Structure formats: C-alpha cells, structure tokens
N, C-alpha and C positions, 0 to 999 in steps of 0.2 A: 720235268719232262711233260711235253704237251703232245696232245694228239687232237685232231678236229675232223670232224666230218659232217658235212651239211645234211640237214633232214627236213626239206621242204621249207616251212616258215621260219624254222628256228635253227639254231647252230648248236651243236652239244659238243662241249669241250670236255675233256678228261685230263686232270692234273694232280700231279702228286709233289708235295711241298714237303721240304725238309724241315727239322725242327727250328723254330725261331726264339729259342730261348734258352604266377602265375598268379600276381598273388602267388598262392601256393598250391594250385590244382593242377592235375595232370594237364599235359600239353595236347590231349587228344579227348575229343567229344563229336560224335557224329552229328548230334542235333545243332551244333554251332560252328563247325567247321574250325578255322585256324584261331579265330578269336578266343576260342574259350581256354586257350593256352595259359601257361603260367603268366600271371599279369607281372606279370612281369611283363632264331631261327638258325642251319650249319651248311656249307658250300662245296666248292671245287677241289679242295686240298686236303690235306691233313698234315700233322707233323708226326714224325717217328718218334717214338719214345727214346730215351737213352737207354743204355745197356742194362738189361735186367728189368726193363719197363716194358708193359704191352704196347704194341703199336697203336698210336691214336687213330681215330677214324679217318677215312678217305671219302671223298666226294666226288660226284660228278655234276659238272655245271651245264645247265641248259639256259640258253639264251632265248628268252620267248620272243623279244623285240628289242631293236636298238632304238626305237622311237621313244620320246620323253611323254608319257601320257599321265603320270601320277608319281608320287612319292610315297605311296602305301600300298601295300598287297597283301593277300593272304590266300587260304586254301580251303577246299571241301569238295564234296560230292554235289555239284550243281546240277548235273543232267540226268541223275539217278541211276547210273549205270553200275555203282558200286566201286567206282575207280576215282581216286582223288585227282581234282582239277585245281587250277591257280586262278585267281582273280586278281588283275592289276588294271586299273583304270577302267575303260569301257569294255574290256573283253575278258571272258573266261576261257582260258587255255585248257583243253580237255586232255586229261591223262589218258593213257601213261606216257605218250611221247610229247604232248603238249603243243602239237602241230595245228590240230583244228580248232577254231575258235567259236565261241557264241558271242554276239554283240549284245551288250546291256543297254548302251545308249550311244548315239552317234559320235563317233571319236574326234577328238581334237588333238592336234599335234603342237605341242609348246616349244617355244624356243628355250633352249637350254640356259641363256644368259637371264631368263625371267622365271615364273613359276608356274605351276599347274593349278587346278581347280580340285585336285583330288589329293588329299593329303594321307587319309586313312581308310581301309576297307574292313569291315567287321562281319563276317557271314553268320547268319542267324536265321532259324526259320521263326519269322516275326509274325507270320499270320496263322500259323499252326497248321499248315495244309500238308506238311511233310516234306517240303522241298525248302532248300537254303535260298533265302534271299540275302541282299547285301546292304548294310548300312554304310554310307559314305560320309566322310567329313571333308569340307570343303577347305580352302584357304583359311588360316587363322582369322577369326573374328567374323567369318562368314557362316553359311548354314551347314546343317547336317540334314540328309535325306536317305530314303532307302528304296531300293528297286525290288519290286514284287516279282519273283520267279514265276513265269507263266506255265511251267511244268513240263511244256512241249516245246522241244528244241526249234528254234526258228520262229516262235511267236514272240510279239513284243512284251518287253518288261515294262512294268508300270511304275512310275516314280511318286513317291508320297513324302511329304514334308515332315520333318521331325522337330527341328529347333531352328529359329531364326539366327542365333549367334552362338557358335561354339569358339570360345576364346581359351587361351593357354595352347601351348604347341604340341602337347602329350596328352590329348584326351585319353581317357581309359574307357574301355566297354567290358564291364565285369560286374560281378555281384558284391555291390557295396553295403547293401542294407540286410543281407542275409536271407532274402526270401527266396533264394534258389534261382532268380533269374538276373540277367545281366542290366545294369543301368549304364547310362553315359555320363561319365563323370568329367565335368569340364567347368569354365566359368561362364557366367551369362549375366548381362548386365551389372557388371562390376562385382559380382559375388560369386563365390566357389559353391558348386553343388553338384545336383545330378538331375538327369531327365530320363523318365520312363514312360513306356507306353500306358494309355488307359484301357478301357474296355475294346476300343477300336483303335489299332496300332497304326491305321491308315492315317487317323487324325494327328494333328500336331502333339508332340509330347509335352506335358506340364514339367515345368522346371522347379526343383525343389533346393532352395538355397540352404547350405550348411554353415557359411560364414556371414559375417555382417558386411555391409558395403565396403570393400577395399580397393575399389577401383582397379580389379584386374584387367589387364591390357589383353588385346588379341595375340600379341608376342610373349607373354609370360613363359618363362622356361622352367621346366622341372614338375613332374606330378606323378603321383602313385597311388596305390590303394593297398593297405595290409594292415594286420592285427599287430600294432606295436607294443601294446601293453598286455597281451596275453588275455583278454578276458572274453575273447570269443567272437567280439565285434571289430569291425575294420575302421581304421583311421584313414583319412585322406592326408597324403604325404605332399608336401611342397619343399622348395629349397630353404625357406626359412623355418620350417619346423612342420608340425602336423596337427590336424584337427581330430577330436575324439567325440564320438556321438553321445548324446545323453541317452538316458533310459528309454525314453519314448521318442518317435519321430513325427508323431501326431502334431499337426500344426506348424511344421517346419521350424523348430527351435533352432537357436545358434547353437553351433557345436563349440566345444571348449579348445583354445589353442595353447600348445605347448611350444615354445620357441627352442630351436635348434639350429644350427647351420649346416646344411648338407650341400656345401659349394655355392656357387655364384648364380646357378641357374642352369641346369643341363636338360635332360630330356625324361625318358621314362625311370622311374623310381620304384624300388622294390623294399618290402618288408619281409626277410626271410632269416631263417638261422644260420648264419654263415658258418660260425665256429662250433656249432653242435652244443652249446652250453644250455640250450632249453629256451633261450629268448631270441627275441627278433632284433636282428641288426637292419641295416639299412643300406642298399646299394644305389649309387647314384653317378651319372656323369657330372662332372663339376661345371663345365661350360660348353654348350651345344655348339658353339661356334668358336671354340678354342680348343683346349687341352684338359685331359684329366678324367680318370674314373677312379672311385675310392669306394670302399666299404666302410661303414661306420659302426664300430662295436658297441653295444649297448652295455653299459657298466652301471653299478652302483655308486653315486659318489656321495660326498658329504651333504649335499643339498637335494639329493634325489637323482633321478635318472639323468645319465650323461652318455655321451657318444664319444668314442675315440677314434679318430679316422686312421685308415690304413690304406694307402694308395695302391692301385691295381695297374693302372697307366699313368705314365708321366704327366704332370700339370705343367712343368717347364721343360719344353723341348730343347732348350740350350744346356740344361742341367739335368738329363733323364736318369742318372745312376744305372742301375741294372734294370729299369723299367721300359716297356715298350712305349713308343711315341705314336699317338694315335691323335689325328687332327679331326675336329667336328664329330664326336661320338653322339650323333643327333638321334640315335635309337638303340634300344637295349631290348634283349629279351634273355628270360631264364629257361633252361631246359637241361635235363640230364643228357648230355651229348653223347657221352662214353659208356652209359649204362652202369656206372658205379654207385648209382644211388644218391649221388650230390647233384645239387644243381648248379651248372655251369652259366657262364655269361656268353652271349652272342652279341656281337656290336661290331661296329666298323666305322670307317670315315664316310661322311656325307660328302658327295660330290658336288661341287660348286654350290653350296648352301647359301654362301653370299658370294657372288661373282662380281669383282670389282674391277675387272678388265686388266689387272696386272698379273704377271706370272709369279707364282710363289708355291710353297706347299700345299696351300689351301685349294691351288687348282691342279694339283697332280693327280696322277691315277690313285684311285681309291681302294683301299685294303678292307677285307672283310676277316674277322676273327672270331675264335671262340677261346674262352678263357676257362681253363679247367681248373675247378675248385679241388685242392687237396688239403687233407688234414692228416698229420703224421707227427712224428716225434719232433720234427723241425717246427711245427706250429701249422697255422692255417695260411695258406697262400693261394695265389692264383697263376698257373702257368699259361703264357699264352701260345696259341697255335694259329698259324696264318693258314686261312681257308681259301682266299682268292686276293689277287692285287689289281684286278680290273672290274670292280662291281662297286664295293663300299656298301652303304645303306642310304635309304632315304630318310623320312621321318617316321618310319614304320618298318621294323623287321620282325619277323614271325618264325618261331621255332616249332616243329610238330612233326608228325608222321604222315607226310603227304602222301605216300604210295602203301601204307598199312604194311610195312615190312618189319615193324618193330623197331626201326632206327629213327632217330631225330634228323630232320631235314630242315632247309632254311628256304624262305621265301622273301623277295624284296622285290622293289621298284623305285627307280630314281632317274636322273638326267641321263645316265648311261643307258637305260632300257629297264627291262624287266628279267628277272632271273629266278629259277630255283635250283637248289642245290641237293641232290639226293645224296644222302650217306650210303656208302657201299662197305662190304665187310673190309678190314684191314688186310 
C-alpha cells in the first residue's frame, strides 16, 4: 500500500510491504554521526511476521533528491540544533523533514551511466571544535578529503586534503588501532593499511602500511575490520583472508596474514559472533557486481582455525533454492534493526553499478533489505525483509538512529538519488 505527499524539496513515501520469505560498537555516537556505527542502515517497508511472531518494523521513506550526486551518505547533527540531519554528496539535508539544505561544496550532477566523485561520507568532529565535519572518499584510487564545518549555517566549508590515493572499493573509517579514534583503512601505494591525522588534522594524514607490497588495485573488492582471534585487537579482513597486528605498531611492521577465502570479492566485511558461540564469525558479500551473501562460521579444524560457509542470499540466481536473490550487494551494514539484541544485516542492490547499455536484471529497479538474525531451536539463520524496491544501495549504506527515537533508520545515496528511511512503530 503506497501513499505519497510532496513536501517542498523532497517527496515522502509511506510503504507497507508484506513478508518476503560495527565492527561491534553501537550504531549511535553524537561526536561522530553515522560513521561511528557498527563497522560493519533500515527504509520504507517492513515485513509482517508470521503467525505468533511480532510484526517486523515498518519504515517511512524520504526522497531527499532524485539527482545523482554520490554513492555514499551518512547522518549526524551538522547544524547544532540537536536534530539529526543527513549528508549526501554536496548537501546536508536538515532534519526533521530534510527539506532545507546546507551546501558543503558546489554541486555536480553526474550522468547515471557514469560515476560520481563521492563514494563515502564519514561524519566526525575532526578539528575538535564541537561540530561535525565530513570526511569524503572520492572514486576508487583517487583522493580523500574532509570539509571543515564553519559552525555558522550559510558560511563556507573549508576543504582539507587527507590522502592522495584511497584504493579498494570499501574503505573503512573505524578504530583499527585501539586508541579510541577512527582511522581510514584502505590501500595506498599497493599496500593495505590505514591513515590517521597528526597533530594538525588539516594537514595530509600519514599512511601506515600493514601489509607488504601486494599491488592492491583501486577496484579491489572486500574489506573489513574486526577482532577475529579474540585477543582484543582488531584484524583487517579482505576476501582472501585477514591481517593480524603484531604486539607493537611502532615503526609500521608488517602484519601477519592468515589465508581463508571469504568469497570472490564483495564489499563491506564484518567480524561478529553470528551464532552466539563466543567467537567471531565473518559476514561478507561474495561478489559486489554479482550475487551472494554468506556468513562464515569459525570452527576449530584439525589444522587450526577454519571457516564454514553458510549462505544468506543466493549466489546462483538460476538455482536459488529457498534463498533470496539479490544482485550487486555492494554495501552492507550491521545493526539491531528490530531491537532483539542481535545484529541484523542491512543491504541491497546497487543500481547500475556497471551499466553496459543492455537491459537485464542488473539494470532493474533496486531493492533494499534487512536480514533478521535468528537463533532458536532450528539453528542460526537470517530472515529476509524487503524494505523498498526502488532505491537499493550505493557503495555505502548506513544504519543508525537518525532522529533519536530509539529505532534504527537507514541512509543511502546512489544513482536513483538520496534517501533516508525512518523506522516507525509496527
């Protein structure tokens, strides 16, 4: 059932959908906006539970713009009025109705058959003056930069360079090193590592390699951060395995690599205890421009640590079995969407991730989902819930409490425009 009402610059949709089937930190932090969420976003629908089960969350969809500015978006209080806003590309969309905007930089309107120059947005008070700035990541292989919030609405935001090259398609902005501050985890100069600000964050950030030279390319797929081995320190995850830090990071020593195959190269990866047995499992999309999402159960094998794959979404669209078919799952987030204490998955279909000029499912309307984690007598499994069928994801999807009502919402931007999905009471 659809309802639609125009509200100035945006369009608000209300949708009810029938059933279709953070690292590990909280998804809310005032000082960092939406990027402090589970390193590991929810939108305009909800799936009703089956008989005897509580109704799944429902959502209200806000279309912030239909223009293509970016494939990344996030949220936070950028104007200091105590109300959550959304940042997508060159604009802050001011809450609670997201109609009024604040321009961060001159807008560029991109052709949908091409790409934008803005793939990720990470809010953070980088200069320590009490207002949220925004760290942006450009097209893969290009630079990262941040815009300084002037504190006064209408004043100019100031751009500062961060890193000349950010390679891999899913850079993370999270506390990798355990110092309580987030770092930009990515590849640079053919090595995997992280960049962090020095004493003056307005100066370019030094890059610290964790790997030896492995010729990481701009379009390398699959990256995450999390504590795999349970020693309290975080590893860097990638599709072929993970990097474990040494006892000391002084002098930028090379981290040790442990090989495991987590798909062919997806997007965001997470280390989290899916099955509740006390150790960290891995969640990953298998092909960012194909199909498949799985969780990999950590087990003790004859030769040490092993991972057993459990499909969440079908990797073969021709033979899906009872699994949901999702194409191009190019962004994932973890959040407790329904408030049951378990981390669910928010993901969807990237719209025209690679547009080749021919009609196919990969150019079809894009769906947005949340996958509910359940543990019961039947085992551990994920239940798909359709949120929306006309938005999908970009290269970033963020889950968090945008309007401070205690419920998880979803923020995204892509070639269909920019959207926020506010969760409402069932």
